[in-house]
ZAKOL-988951 format. One record per residue (C-alpha): x, y, z. Coordinates in steps of 0.25 Angstrom, whole numbers, plus 5000, padded with zeros to 4 digits. Layout:
BEGIN
XYZ/...
This chain:
BEGIN
495749024760/494548964766/495348844772/496348944778/495249024784/494648894790/495948854795/496148984802/494748984808/494948844813/496248884819/495648994826/494448914832/495448814837/496248924844/495048974851/494648834855/496048814861/495948954868/494648914874/495148784879/496348844885/495548944892/494548844897/495648754902/496248874910/494948904916/494748764921/496148754926/496048884934/494648854940/495148714943/496148774952/495148854960/494348814972/493248874980/493648934994/493048855005/492248925017/493248925028/492449025038/492148965051/493248855050/494448845059/495748875052/496148725051/494848685045/494848805035/496248765031/495948625028/494648665020/495548765012/496648655009/495548565004/495248664994/496748684991/496748824997/497548885008/497148955021/497749075028/497149125042/497649265041/496849345051/496049335064/494749415067/493749415079/492349355075/491149345083/490549245074/491649155070/492349065081/493749095084/494749015076/493848995064/493949065050/493249195050/493349235036/494149195023/494649255010/494349214999/492849185003/492249045002/491849004988/492849094981/493649024970/495149024972/496348944967/496848824974/497948864984/497248994987/497349055001/496149075009/496349185020/495549175032/495249245045/495149175058/494149215069/494549245083/493149235088/492449355095/493349465100/493649435115/494849535117/494749675122/495549775113/496549845122/496949995122/498350015117/498250165114/499350245121/500250125122/501550105115/501450015102/502249905109/501349905121/500149905113/500549785105/500849705118/499449745123/498749705111/499449565110/499249535124/497749545121/497849435110/497749545099/498649585088/499249725084/498649765070/499149875062/500049985069/500050125063/500950235067/500650385068/501550505070/501050585082/501950695088/501250685102/501150535103/502150445109/502950365099/502350225098/501050255106/499750185101/498850295097/497650215093/497150065091/496149995083/495249925087/495050025100/495049975114/494049875118/493449875104/492449765101/492149685088/493649685084/493849605071/495349575072/496249555085/497149675081/497349805086/497949915077/498750025082/499150175079/500450205085/501150345086/502550365081/503450485083/503350595073/504550605064/505250745064/504850835053/505850835042/506150935031/507050935018/508251025021/508251145011/509451205005/510051325012/511251345003/511451484998/510551545009/511051635020/511251575034/510351675041/509051645033/509351495033/509551495048/508151565050/507451465041/508051345048/507551405061/506151425056/506051285050/506551225064/507951185060/509251225067/510551295062/511751205063/513151235060/513551345051/514851335044/515651445037/516051385023/517451465024/517751435038/517151295038/516751315053/515551295061/514851425067/513451465071/513751615069/513751635054/513251755047/511751745042/512251795029/513151665027/512651585015/512451435017/513351345008/512951215013/512051155024/511851025032/510850955031/510850975016/509751015008/508750905005/508950825018/507850795027/507950865041/507150875053/506650995061/507751045070/508950995061/510151085062/510651135048/512051175046/512651265036/513951305029/513951455025/514851555018/
């Protein structure tokens, strides 16, 4: 019994040692593939790319910003920051400096979206985000506001974002069912809601007419119940 207990204890100890060894080897393998991110701020993109490749890292220049402190064409900022531990092959994203802001921000409010884009690009700027807003009194496609505003100073990025008007969509409703109701009361309800009475057909005669009795009962309608309709739509009925 004692021999069996000793054997089991020895086997357990060997298992623990094997697990610890595997864990240590795994950690060494993981950390062995990690490198420290070099400091690329202030370097030109070609120099920054060469330094990154020496550490087996990749470089992506993804943005450009104005800067009064970093000369144009040099790396302004980076992510991950210098000193961070990353895996080999990791991509470092950097922003390139455009130097101090030298271009005046034009006014494009009141222009069409297309004209505003041309005006912005002529200044060597880019169109940023374009948002649209429904305004009933504004001309469709007109620039309502811009960011940054005209002649703004200390602009960070060479982009102008626009807010552009778009035509308001006609209000729509879900057509209710008028089947089984008298024509007279339905006609009044349609007029009060802003709709028009279309053709009224007698079921027995199957002929169009506009002078049916208000007491006639509706047996079918067009548009059908459940359809989406706009204000001013003509609604036709078949009555009996």
